[in-house]
C-alpha positions as a LaTeX table, in Angstrom:
\begin{tabular}{lrrr}
\hline
Residue & $x$ (\AA) & $y$ (\AA) & $z$ (\AA) \\
\hline
Unk1 & 43.06 & $-163.52$ & 18.19 \\
Unk2 & 43.00 & $-160.41$ & 16.18 \\
Unk3 & 40.00 & $-158.38$ & 16.31 \\
Unk4 & 38.97 & $-154.98$ & 14.66 \\
Unk5 & 36.08 & $-152.76$ & 15.97 \\
Unk6 & 34.62 & $-150.39$ & 13.65 \\
Unk7 & 33.09 & $-147.39$ & 15.46 \\
Unk8 & 34.65 & $-146.16$ & 18.70 \\
Unk9 & 31.96 & $-144.36$ & 20.37 \\
Unk10 & 30.31 & $-145.68$ & 23.59 \\
Unk11 & 29.81 & $-149.19$ & 22.46 \\
Unk12 & 32.93 & $-149.66$ & 20.43 \\
Unk13 & 35.42 & $-148.07$ & 22.55 \\
Unk14 & 34.27 & $-150.21$ & 25.63 \\
Unk15 & 34.06 & $-153.45$ & 23.29 \\
Unk16 & 37.57 & $-152.68$ & 21.99 \\
Unk17 & 39.21 & $-152.28$ & 25.50 \\
Unk18 & 37.23 & $-155.09$ & 27.17 \\
Unk19 & 38.42 & $-157.66$ & 24.31 \\
Unk20 & 42.02 & $-156.42$ & 24.73 \\
Unk21 & 41.75 & $-156.96$ & 28.47 \\
Unk22 & 40.79 & $-160.54$ & 28.16 \\
Unk23 & 43.77 & $-161.03$ & 25.90 \\
Unk24 & 42.91 & $-160.37$ & 22.04 \\
Unk25 & 44.84 & $-158.07$ & 19.92 \\
Unk26 & 42.44 & $-155.47$ & 19.07 \\
Unk27 & 42.46 & $-152.40$ & 16.80 \\
Unk28 & 39.50 & $-149.73$ & 16.95 \\
Unk29 & 38.62 & $-147.77$ & 13.72 \\
Unk30 & 36.65 & $-144.48$ & 13.45 \\
Unk31 & 36.43 & $-141.49$ & 11.36 \\
Unk32 & 36.68 & $-139.16$ & 14.15 \\
Unk33 & 40.34 & $-138.02$ & 14.33 \\
Unk34 & 40.00 & $-136.30$ & 17.66 \\
Unk35 & 38.13 & $-139.39$ & 19.34 \\
Unk36 & 41.03 & $-141.52$ & 18.04 \\
Unk37 & 43.87 & $-139.26$ & 19.36 \\
Unk38 & 42.15 & $-139.43$ & 22.87 \\
Unk39 & 41.79 & $-143.12$ & 22.79 \\
Unk40 & 45.30 & $-143.55$ & 21.57 \\
Unk41 & 46.50 & $-141.59$ & 24.70 \\
Unk42 & 44.73 & $-144.11$ & 26.60 \\
Unk43 & 42.06 & $-141.53$ & 27.69 \\
Unk44 & 38.31 & $-142.39$ & 27.77 \\
Unk45 & 36.15 & $-139.76$ & 25.62 \\
Unk46 & 33.28 & $-140.29$ & 28.08 \\
Unk47 & 32.81 & $-141.07$ & 31.59 \\
Unk48 & 32.28 & $-144.91$ & 32.29 \\
Unk49 & 33.59 & $-146.64$ & 35.48 \\
Unk50 & 36.42 & $-148.87$ & 34.77 \\
Unk51 & 37.07 & $-147.89$ & 31.11 \\
Unk52 & 40.01 & $-145.51$ & 31.73 \\
Unk53 & 41.89 & $-148.52$ & 33.54 \\
Unk54 & 41.36 & $-150.94$ & 30.97 \\
Unk55 & 42.11 & $-148.54$ & 28.08 \\
Unk56 & 45.38 & $-147.55$ & 29.37 \\
Unk57 & 46.26 & $-151.06$ & 30.40 \\
Unk58 & 45.46 & $-152.20$ & 26.68 \\
Unk59 & 47.51 & $-149.40$ & 25.08 \\
Unk60 & 50.52 & $-149.93$ & 27.45 \\
Unk61 & 50.41 & $-153.80$ & 26.55 \\
Unk62 & 50.53 & $-153.22$ & 23.08 \\
Unk63 & 47.34 & $-155.19$ & 22.58 \\
Unk64 & 45.15 & $-152.38$ & 22.00 \\
Unk65 & 45.37 & $-149.53$ & 19.38 \\
Unk66 & 43.20 & $-147.15$ & 17.55 \\
Unk67 & 43.32 & $-145.53$ & 14.13 \\
Unk68 & 41.31 & $-143.78$ & 11.36 \\
Unk69 & 42.75 & $-146.20$ & 8.70 \\
Unk70 & 40.31 & $-148.78$ & 7.73 \\
Unk71 & 43.12 & $-150.69$ & 6.15 \\
Unk72 & 44.09 & $-151.51$ & 9.72 \\
Unk73 & 41.24 & $-154.26$ & 9.78 \\
Unk74 & 43.01 & $-156.28$ & 7.39 \\
Unk75 & 44.23 & $-159.43$ & 8.82 \\
Unk76 & 41.68 & $-159.44$ & 11.64 \\
Unk77 & 39.72 & $-162.60$ & 12.18 \\
Unk78 & 36.64 & $-160.90$ & 13.37 \\
Unk79 & 35.50 & $-157.52$ & 12.70 \\
Unk80 & 32.81 & $-155.86$ & 15.02 \\
Unk81 & 30.62 & $-153.25$ & 13.87 \\
Unk82 & 29.52 & $-150.94$ & 16.58 \\
Unk83 & 28.46 & $-147.62$ & 15.22 \\
Unk84 & 25.32 & $-145.50$ & 16.32 \\
Unk85 & 21.80 & $-145.91$ & 14.71 \\
Unk86 & 20.22 & $-142.60$ & 15.97 \\
Unk87 & 16.60 & $-141.77$ & 15.31 \\
Unk88 & 16.18 & $-140.01$ & 11.82 \\
Unk89 & 15.14 & $-136.41$ & 11.95 \\
Unk90 & 11.67 & $-135.96$ & 11.56 \\
Unk91 & 10.64 & $-139.57$ & 12.15 \\
Unk92 & 10.64 & $-142.36$ & 14.46 \\
Unk93 & 12.82 & $-145.01$ & 12.31 \\
Unk94 & 16.47 & $-145.79$ & 12.87 \\
Unk95 & 19.16 & $-143.92$ & 10.76 \\
Unk96 & 21.06 & $-146.58$ & 9.15 \\
Unk97 & 23.69 & $-144.13$ & 7.55 \\
Unk98 & 26.45 & $-145.10$ & 9.67 \\
Unk99 & 26.09 & $-148.81$ & 9.58 \\
Unk100 & 25.87 & $-148.67$ & 6.00 \\
Unk101 & 28.97 & $-146.44$ & 5.73 \\
Unk102 & 31.04 & $-148.75$ & 8.06 \\
Unk103 & 30.24 & $-152.03$ & 6.01 \\
Unk104 & 31.08 & $-150.16$ & 2.81 \\
Unk105 & 34.35 & $-148.98$ & 4.34 \\
Unk106 & 35.25 & $-152.29$ & 5.71 \\
Unk107 & 34.36 & $-154.53$ & 2.69 \\
Unk108 & 37.60 & $-153.78$ & 0.64 \\
Unk109 & 39.53 & $-155.04$ & 3.55 \\
Unk110 & 37.90 & $-158.38$ & 4.24 \\
Unk111 & 39.25 & $-161.69$ & 3.38 \\
Unk112 & 37.95 & $-165.22$ & 2.70 \\
Unk113 & 36.75 & $-166.82$ & 6.11 \\
Unk114 & 36.65 & $-163.46$ & 8.02 \\
Unk115 & 33.76 & $-162.89$ & 10.36 \\
Unk116 & 31.90 & $-159.63$ & 10.40 \\
Unk117 & 29.96 & $-159.26$ & 13.66 \\
Unk118 & 27.15 & $-156.59$ & 13.79 \\
Unk119 & 26.66 & $-155.19$ & 17.32 \\
Unk120 & 24.64 & $-152.03$ & 16.50 \\
Unk121 & 21.02 & $-152.06$ & 17.52 \\
Unk122 & 19.36 & $-152.28$ & 14.20 \\
Unk123 & 15.70 & $-152.81$ & 12.73 \\
Unk124 & 15.00 & $-156.35$ & 12.09 \\
Unk125 & 15.90 & $-157.45$ & 8.56 \\
Unk126 & 19.08 & $-155.42$ & 8.61 \\
Unk127 & 21.51 & $-158.34$ & 8.78 \\
Unk128 & 19.57 & $-160.13$ & 5.76 \\
Unk129 & 20.00 & $-157.16$ & 3.53 \\
Unk130 & 23.64 & $-156.68$ & 4.40 \\
Unk131 & 24.57 & $-160.32$ & 4.03 \\
Unk132 & 24.99 & $-160.47$ & 0.34 \\
Unk133 & 27.59 & $-157.56$ & 0.29 \\
Unk134 & 29.50 & $-159.10$ & 3.01 \\
Unk135 & 29.32 & $-162.90$ & 1.63 \\
Unk136 & 30.70 & $-161.51$ & $-1.75$ \\
Unk137 & 33.95 & $-160.87$ & $-0.23$ \\
Unk138 & 34.10 & $-164.51$ & 1.25 \\
Unk139 & 33.43 & $-163.28$ & 4.82 \\
Unk140 & 30.63 & $-164.34$ & 6.98 \\
Unk141 & 28.05 & $-161.96$ & 8.69 \\
Unk142 & 26.69 & $-162.67$ & 12.03 \\
Unk143 & 24.58 & $-160.42$ & 14.29 \\
Unk144 & 26.03 & $-160.13$ & 17.97 \\
Unk145 & 23.87 & $-157.74$ & 19.79 \\
Unk146 & 25.00 & $-155.88$ & 22.89 \\
Unk147 & 23.20 & $-155.68$ & 26.23 \\
Unk148 & 25.25 & $-152.95$ & 28.05 \\
Unk149 & 24.05 & $-150.88$ & 30.86 \\
Unk150 & 25.72 & $-147.47$ & 31.00 \\
Unk151 & 27.69 & $-147.32$ & 34.29 \\
Unk152 & 28.19 & $-151.07$ & 34.20 \\
Unk153 & 29.44 & $-151.33$ & 30.53 \\
Unk154 & 32.80 & $-152.79$ & 31.28 \\
Unk155 & 31.30 & $-155.35$ & 33.48 \\
Unk156 & 28.55 & $-156.38$ & 31.05 \\
Unk157 & 31.06 & $-156.81$ & 28.25 \\
Unk158 & 33.64 & $-158.91$ & 30.16 \\
Unk159 & 31.18 & $-160.90$ & 32.11 \\
Unk160 & 27.68 & $-160.55$ & 30.21 \\
Unk161 & 24.61 & $-162.39$ & 31.46 \\
Unk162 & 23.96 & $-163.93$ & 28.09 \\
Unk163 & 25.72 & $-163.96$ & 24.60 \\
Unk164 & 23.51 & $-164.13$ & 21.32 \\
Unk165 & 24.80 & $-164.86$ & 18.09 \\
Unk166 & 22.61 & $-164.65$ & 14.70 \\
Unk167 & 24.21 & $-166.75$ & 12.21 \\
Unk168 & 23.41 & $-168.05$ & 8.71 \\
Unk169 & 22.31 & $-171.79$ & 8.34 \\
Unk170 & 24.47 & $-174.58$ & 7.77 \\
Unk171 & 28.26 & $-175.24$ & 8.27 \\
Unk172 & 29.21 & $-171.67$ & 7.41 \\
Unk173 & 26.93 & $-170.45$ & 10.48 \\
Unk174 & 28.17 & $-173.28$ & 12.83 \\
Unk175 & 31.97 & $-172.15$ & 12.27 \\
Unk176 & 31.10 & $-168.47$ & 12.67 \\
Unk177 & 29.30 & $-169.43$ & 16.09 \\
Unk178 & 32.53 & $-171.35$ & 17.07 \\
Unk179 & 34.68 & $-168.41$ & 16.50 \\
Unk180 & 32.49 & $-166.04$ & 18.48 \\
Unk181 & 32.76 & $-168.67$ & 21.19 \\
Unk182 & 36.51 & $-168.35$ & 21.02 \\
Unk183 & 36.38 & $-164.54$ & 21.07 \\
Unk184 & 34.32 & $-164.81$ & 24.19 \\
Unk185 & 36.27 & $-167.83$ & 25.71 \\
Unk186 & 36.29 & $-166.46$ & 29.37 \\
Unk187 & 32.50 & $-166.22$ & 29.49 \\
Unk188 & 31.78 & $-169.35$ & 27.68 \\
Unk189 & 34.27 & $-171.23$ & 29.94 \\
Unk190 & 32.32 & $-170.23$ & 33.14 \\
Unk191 & 28.79 & $-171.24$ & 31.48 \\
Unk192 & 27.40 & $-168.00$ & 30.39 \\
Unk193 & 24.33 & $-168.83$ & 28.01 \\
Unk194 & 25.41 & $-168.69$ & 24.43 \\
Unk195 & 22.47 & $-168.68$ & 22.18 \\
Unk196 & 22.75 & $-169.36$ & 18.52 \\
Unk197 & 19.82 & $-168.21$ & 16.42 \\
Unk198 & 19.03 & $-166.72$ & 13.07 \\
Unk199 & 19.62 & $-163.07$ & 12.07 \\
Unk200 & 16.05 & $-161.85$ & 12.52 \\
Unk201 & 15.75 & $-163.44$ & 16.04 \\
Unk202 & 19.28 & $-161.93$ & 17.08 \\
Unk203 & 18.19 & $-158.41$ & 15.95 \\
Unk204 & 14.69 & $-158.68$ & 17.79 \\
Unk205 & 16.34 & $-159.90$ & 21.00 \\
Unk206 & 17.85 & $-156.57$ & 21.60 \\
Unk207 & 14.86 & $-154.25$ & 20.67 \\
Unk208 & 12.34 & $-156.48$ & 22.27 \\
Unk209 & 14.40 & $-156.45$ & 25.59 \\
Unk210 & 14.57 & $-152.82$ & 25.66 \\
Unk211 & 10.86 & $-152.50$ & 24.81 \\
Unk212 & 10.14 & $-154.64$ & 27.65 \\
Unk213 & 12.21 & $-152.65$ & 30.18 \\
Unk214 & 10.67 & $-149.25$ & 28.74 \\
Unk215 & 7.13 & $-150.75$ & 29.18 \\
Unk216 & 7.83 & $-151.89$ & 32.79 \\
Unk217 & 9.06 & $-148.41$ & 33.53 \\
Unk218 & 6.13 & $-146.64$ & 31.95 \\
Unk219 & 3.74 & $-149.08$ & 33.65 \\
Unk220 & 4.84 & $-148.19$ & 37.11 \\
Unk221 & 4.77 & $-144.49$ & 36.16 \\
Unk222 & 1.22 & $-144.92$ & 34.73 \\
Unk223 & 0.41 & $-146.40$ & 38.33 \\
Unk224 & 1.93 & $-143.33$ & 39.75 \\
Unk225 & $-0.46$ & $-141.24$ & 37.78 \\
Unk226 & $-3.41$ & $-143.25$ & 39.45 \\
Unk227 & $-1.85$ & $-143.21$ & 42.74 \\
Unk228 & $-1.44$ & $-139.33$ & 42.54 \\
Unk229 & $-5.30$ & $-138.88$ & 42.25 \\
Unk230 & $-6.31$ & $-141.72$ & 44.45 \\
Unk231 & $-4.13$ & $-140.94$ & 47.38 \\
Unk232 & $-1.98$ & $-144.16$ & 47.13 \\
Unk233 & 1.80 & $-144.29$ & 47.67 \\
Unk234 & 3.28 & $-146.03$ & 44.30 \\
Unk235 & 6.48 & $-147.13$ & 46.01 \\
Unk236 & 4.73 & $-149.20$ & 48.43 \\
Unk237 & 2.66 & $-150.63$ & 45.48 \\
Unk238 & 5.96 & $-151.22$ & 43.63 \\
Unk239 & 7.31 & $-153.07$ & 46.83 \\
Unk240 & 4.12 & $-155.23$ & 47.00 \\
Unk241 & 3.73 & $-156.34$ & 43.48 \\
Unk242 & 7.65 & $-156.70$ & 43.23 \\
Unk243 & 7.41 & $-159.72$ & 45.70 \\
Unk244 & 5.70 & $-161.52$ & 42.90 \\
Unk245 & 8.51 & $-163.63$ & 41.35 \\
Unk246 & 6.66 & $-163.16$ & 37.89 \\
Unk247 & 6.87 & $-159.56$ & 38.09 \\
Unk248 & 10.01 & $-158.71$ & 40.30 \\
Unk249 & 10.95 & $-155.32$ & 41.88 \\
Unk250 & 13.64 & $-154.14$ & 39.37 \\
Unk251 & 12.77 & $-151.38$ & 36.84 \\
Unk252 & 9.60 & $-150.57$ & 39.04 \\
Unk253 & 11.01 & $-147.31$ & 40.27 \\
Unk254 & 8.37 & $-144.45$ & 39.47 \\
Unk255 & 9.69 & $-141.14$ & 38.67 \\
Unk256 & 10.49 & $-138.76$ & 35.92 \\
Unk257 & 10.96 & $-141.79$ & 33.54 \\
Unk258 & 13.70 & $-143.15$ & 31.36 \\
Unk259 & 16.13 & $-141.36$ & 28.83 \\
Unk260 & 19.42 & $-141.99$ & 27.37 \\
Unk261 & 20.69 & $-143.04$ & 23.93 \\
Unk262 & 18.97 & $-146.48$ & 23.64 \\
Unk263 & 15.48 & $-146.85$ & 25.11 \\
Unk264 & 13.80 & $-143.95$ & 23.82 \\
Unk265 & 14.96 & $-144.20$ & 20.22 \\
Unk266 & 14.87 & $-147.93$ & 20.09 \\
Unk267 & 11.16 & $-148.27$ & 20.91 \\
Unk268 & 10.52 & $-145.58$ & 18.56 \\
Unk269 & 12.48 & $-147.52$ & 15.71 \\
Unk270 & 10.82 & $-150.66$ & 16.64 \\
Unk271 & 7.38 & $-149.12$ & 16.16 \\
Unk272 & 8.46 & $-147.61$ & 12.82 \\
Unk273 & 9.89 & $-151.17$ & 11.66 \\
Unk274 & 6.69 & $-152.83$ & 12.72 \\
Unk275 & 4.68 & $-150.30$ & 10.64 \\
Unk276 & 6.79 & $-151.07$ & 7.57 \\
Unk277 & 6.24 & $-155.00$ & 8.24 \\
Unk278 & 2.59 & $-154.40$ & 8.26 \\
Unk279 & 2.32 & $-155.19$ & 12.01 \\
Unk280 & 2.27 & $-151.80$ & 13.55 \\
Unk281 & $-0.81$ & $-152.70$ & 15.61 \\
Unk282 & 1.48 & $-155.53$ & 17.28 \\
Unk283 & 3.59 & $-152.80$ & 19.25 \\
Unk284 & 0.92 & $-150.05$ & 19.21 \\
Unk285 & 1.37 & $-149.89$ & 23.01 \\
Unk286 & 4.88 & $-148.68$ & 22.75 \\
Unk287 & 3.66 & $-145.31$ & 21.55 \\
Unk288 & 1.65 & $-145.15$ & 24.79 \\
Unk289 & 4.81 & $-146.16$ & 26.74 \\
Unk290 & 6.50 & $-143.26$ & 25.05 \\
Unk291 & 3.75 & $-140.86$ & 25.80 \\
Unk292 & 3.61 & $-141.83$ & 29.54 \\
Unk293 & 7.31 & $-141.39$ & 29.89 \\
Unk294 & 7.21 & $-137.86$ & 28.42 \\
Unk295 & 4.18 & $-137.03$ & 30.71 \\
Unk296 & 6.39 & $-137.67$ & 33.73 \\
Unk297 & 8.74 & $-134.94$ & 33.01 \\
Unk298 & 5.90 & $-132.43$ & 32.73 \\
Unk299 & 4.64 & $-133.68$ & 36.08 \\
Unk300 & 7.87 & $-133.03$ & 37.69 \\
Unk301 & 7.76 & $-129.45$ & 36.55 \\
Unk302 & 4.27 & $-129.20$ & 37.92 \\
Unk303 & 5.30 & $-130.28$ & 41.29 \\
Unk304 & 8.24 & $-127.67$ & 41.28 \\
Unk305 & 5.68 & $-125.08$ & 40.43 \\
Unk306 & 3.14 & $-126.45$ & 43.01 \\
Unk307 & 5.80 & $-126.52$ & 45.80 \\
Unk308 & 6.65 & $-122.74$ & 44.88 \\
Unk309 & 2.88 & $-121.70$ & 45.22 \\
Unk310 & 2.21 & $-121.65$ & 41.63 \\
Unk311 & 4.94 & $-119.36$ & 40.33 \\
Unk312 & 8.46 & $-120.16$ & 39.48 \\
Unk313 & 9.38 & $-116.81$ & 37.88 \\
Unk314 & 12.65 & $-115.52$ & 38.99 \\
Unk315 & 12.80 & $-118.18$ & 41.88 \\
Unk316 & 15.97 & $-120.18$ & 42.03 \\
Unk317 & 15.59 & $-123.95$ & 41.56 \\
Unk318 & 18.50 & $-126.30$ & 42.00 \\
Unk319 & 18.46 & $-129.38$ & 39.80 \\
Unk320 & 20.48 & $-132.34$ & 41.29 \\
Unk321 & 21.80 & $-134.20$ & 38.21 \\
Unk322 & 22.06 & $-133.78$ & 34.45 \\
Unk323 & 23.13 & $-137.19$ & 33.13 \\
Unk324 & 20.01 & $-139.29$ & 32.32 \\
Unk325 & 21.36 & $-142.00$ & 35.10 \\
Unk326 & 24.11 & $-142.14$ & 37.71 \\
Unk327 & 27.67 & $-143.45$ & 36.93 \\
Unk328 & 27.59 & $-141.63$ & 33.47 \\
Unk329 & 28.10 & $-138.45$ & 31.64 \\
Unk330 & 25.54 & $-139.25$ & 29.01 \\
Unk331 & 22.85 & $-136.49$ & 28.70 \\
Unk332 & 21.21 & $-137.95$ & 25.64 \\
Unk333 & 17.43 & $-137.32$ & 26.05 \\
Unk334 & 17.98 & $-136.90$ & 29.71 \\
Unk335 & 14.71 & $-136.37$ & 31.52 \\
Unk336 & 16.45 & $-134.34$ & 34.22 \\
Unk337 & 18.06 & $-131.94$ & 31.91 \\
Unk338 & 14.62 & $-131.74$ & 29.83 \\
Unk339 & 12.87 & $-130.70$ & 33.35 \\
Unk340 & 15.73 & $-128.07$ & 33.95 \\
Unk341 & 15.21 & $-126.67$ & 30.57 \\
Unk342 & 11.27 & $-126.46$ & 30.98 \\
Unk343 & 11.79 & $-124.70$ & 34.35 \\
Unk344 & 14.02 & $-122.27$ & 32.74 \\
Unk345 & 11.43 & $-121.62$ & 30.19 \\
Unk346 & 8.90 & $-120.68$ & 32.68 \\
Unk347 & 11.36 & $-118.00$ & 33.94 \\
Unk348 & 13.02 & $-119.90$ & 36.85 \\
Unk349 & 16.73 & $-119.22$ & 37.66 \\
Unk350 & 17.81 & $-122.80$ & 37.31 \\
Unk351 & 21.29 & $-123.97$ & 38.41 \\
Unk352 & 22.36 & $-127.67$ & 37.32 \\
Unk353 & 24.96 & $-129.81$ & 39.28 \\
Unk354 & 26.17 & $-133.11$ & 38.48 \\
Unk355 & 29.49 & $-134.89$ & 39.26 \\
Unk356 & 30.21 & $-135.79$ & 35.63 \\
Unk357 & 27.93 & $-134.43$ & 32.96 \\
Unk358 & 28.19 & $-130.71$ & 33.25 \\
Unk359 & 30.63 & $-130.25$ & 30.31 \\
Unk360 & 28.29 & $-132.19$ & 27.94 \\
Unk361 & 25.23 & $-130.43$ & 29.31 \\
Unk362 & 26.88 & $-127.06$ & 29.11 \\
Unk363 & 27.56 & $-127.63$ & 25.28 \\
Unk364 & 23.78 & $-128.59$ & 24.72 \\
Unk365 & 22.15 & $-126.08$ & 26.90 \\
Unk366 & 24.36 & $-123.04$ & 27.59 \\
Unk367 & 21.26 & $-121.12$ & 28.75 \\
Unk368 & 21.30 & $-122.78$ & 32.07 \\
Unk369 & 23.65 & $-121.97$ & 35.04 \\
Unk370 & 26.13 & $-125.07$ & 35.90 \\
Unk371 & 27.85 & $-125.28$ & 39.29 \\
Unk372 & 30.01 & $-128.44$ & 39.90 \\
Unk373 & 29.96 & $-128.40$ & 43.84 \\
Unk374 & 26.68 & $-129.62$ & 45.26 \\
Unk375 & 26.63 & $-127.50$ & 48.28 \\
Unk376 & 27.35 & $-124.31$ & 46.23 \\
Unk377 & 24.52 & $-125.34$ & 43.96 \\
Unk378 & 22.07 & $-125.53$ & 46.79 \\
Unk379 & 23.24 & $-122.28$ & 48.36 \\
Unk380 & 19.96 & $-120.02$ & 48.08 \\
Unk381 & 17.85 & $-122.22$ & 46.35 \\
Unk382 & 13.91 & $-121.68$ & 46.90 \\
Unk383 & 13.37 & $-125.06$ & 45.77 \\
Unk384 & 15.47 & $-128.34$ & 44.73 \\
Unk385 & 14.68 & $-131.08$ & 42.45 \\
Unk386 & 16.28 & $-134.67$ & 42.41 \\
Unk387 & 16.61 & $-135.87$ & 38.86 \\
Unk388 & 19.62 & $-138.21$ & 38.90 \\
Unk389 & 20.22 & $-140.61$ & 41.64 \\
Unk390 & 23.97 & $-139.96$ & 42.34 \\
Unk391 & 24.85 & $-141.24$ & 45.69 \\
Unk392 & 25.94 & $-137.93$ & 46.78 \\
Unk393 & 22.35 & $-136.43$ & 46.31 \\
Unk394 & 20.26 & $-139.62$ & 47.35 \\
Unk395 & 22.30 & $-141.13$ & 50.24 \\
Unk396 & 24.99 & $-138.71$ & 51.30 \\
Unk397 & 22.65 & $-135.34$ & 51.39 \\
Unk398 & 20.89 & $-134.98$ & 54.68 \\
Unk399 & 17.75 & $-132.63$ & 55.11 \\
Unk400 & 19.40 & $-130.85$ & 57.87 \\
Unk401 & 22.61 & $-130.14$ & 55.80 \\
Unk402 & 20.54 & $-128.93$ & 52.91 \\
Unk403 & 18.63 & $-126.49$ & 55.26 \\
Unk404 & 21.81 & $-124.63$ & 56.21 \\
Unk405 & 22.36 & $-124.01$ & 52.37 \\
Unk406 & 19.08 & $-123.54$ & 50.72 \\
Unk407 & 16.88 & $-120.35$ & 51.23 \\
Unk408 & 13.57 & $-122.38$ & 50.62 \\
Unk409 & 12.31 & $-125.65$ & 51.89 \\
Unk410 & 10.84 & $-127.26$ & 48.74 \\
Unk411 & 12.22 & $-130.71$ & 47.74 \\
Unk412 & 10.78 & $-132.49$ & 44.78 \\
Unk413 & 11.86 & $-136.10$ & 44.69 \\
Unk414 & 11.99 & $-136.98$ & 40.78 \\
Unk415 & 13.25 & $-140.32$ & 41.45 \\
Unk416 & 11.53 & $-141.25$ & 44.67 \\
Unk417 & 15.02 & $-141.88$ & 46.16 \\
Unk418 & 14.65 & $-139.78$ & 49.39 \\
Unk419 & 13.16 & $-140.51$ & 52.63 \\
Unk420 & 9.99 & $-138.51$ & 52.96 \\
Unk421 & 9.60 & $-138.53$ & 56.54 \\
Unk422 & 13.29 & $-137.45$ & 57.32 \\
Unk423 & 12.74 & $-134.39$ & 54.99 \\
Unk424 & 9.46 & $-133.45$ & 56.18 \\
Unk425 & 10.67 & $-133.80$ & 59.85 \\
Unk426 & 13.49 & $-131.19$ & 58.98 \\
Unk427 & 10.75 & $-128.78$ & 57.83 \\
Unk428 & 10.87 & $-129.50$ & 54.20 \\
Unk429 & 7.83 & $-129.64$ & 51.78 \\
Unk430 & 8.53 & $-133.10$ & 50.29 \\
Unk431 & 6.75 & $-133.87$ & 46.94 \\
Unk432 & 7.36 & $-137.01$ & 45.48 \\
Unk433 & 6.21 & $-138.82$ & 42.14 \\
Unk434 & 2.93 & $-140.82$ & 42.61 \\
Unk435 & 3.41 & $-140.45$ & 46.51 \\
Unk436 & 0.76 & $-138.67$ & 48.97 \\
\hline
\end{tabular}
């Protein structure tokens, strides 16, 4: 099948390459000429495991191409729209500028029977507002939300845990759903759940999933706050309640909280949309979820200050990580980078290291010092704080090895990913999040 993908950022580039990898002919379209040039050369403009390989394979096979010309969308059976919906400046709502611009640019190139499949995370009600503009061309609008995890995006696109299609009622919707089944034929053939529903439900599936995950993370971080004053260990607490099948252990890792380009802005946009619908009280708890999340960053800074005897001015602090999560170079709303900036503001000499995210971090926060090599970054440190769970920090760095590099013996575990007993036995002052 011939497909077009409008928007070649994180979502669109992965989707285009993944669709080509399962046999479709795909053209990716974006207004950013530099991004298109990079992708056309078979190079990923950001770090995502597995993406470079399927990009280069797709380009070489001739099934995958990229362009700035929206006219290239003509003739495609399905047009995926995967542009960003960032938080508006000065507010919580989602900025729909890019979605509206993408639809406007696509409309002249649609034909009778085409499918326009929205993948962007949007406020509920968006599809219903866009549908008349699309249907005037004879095309059908569906909403097909993505559920990608950064670091596993290729896997999640090729082999998702579920597929959701919000379609119009009647025969038109049935036909559109069938076309999407054909697009995702390998997943459908292996029995992946394919849920066909209305527009509003499809839109809510994505934001409610993110809201639930954010709530679970902030719940355990709220328990960490209690554990810290009660003398309890939040990691053992999470293990204990995680054995309950109704709760589960995943996303119960207390630490400095969540970040990235989805969870923070999505729960804020969800709150804003609920207010617009007159049901703000229904998701009022998400404001507290957000506040708990932000408080954990401040707590991490407090622990560094505590470990250094109450003063970080002119002290050398090494921050292990810059990306908001491992296996990514994404620094959007990175909790760890926020902690680094706050420490710098207190007068600390902050050195940040990360396997992938240093170029992005340097562009955004040039006031910090960046060192690519982990051991070089640790050399001379008075205190160290783990903020991103890369294996080379969490599993491959021994306290004995770190002792031979650092000047001080203070380790703040912002992800509760280290063994406190091992670090303390090696002479370090270990400070965890919600741990005695």
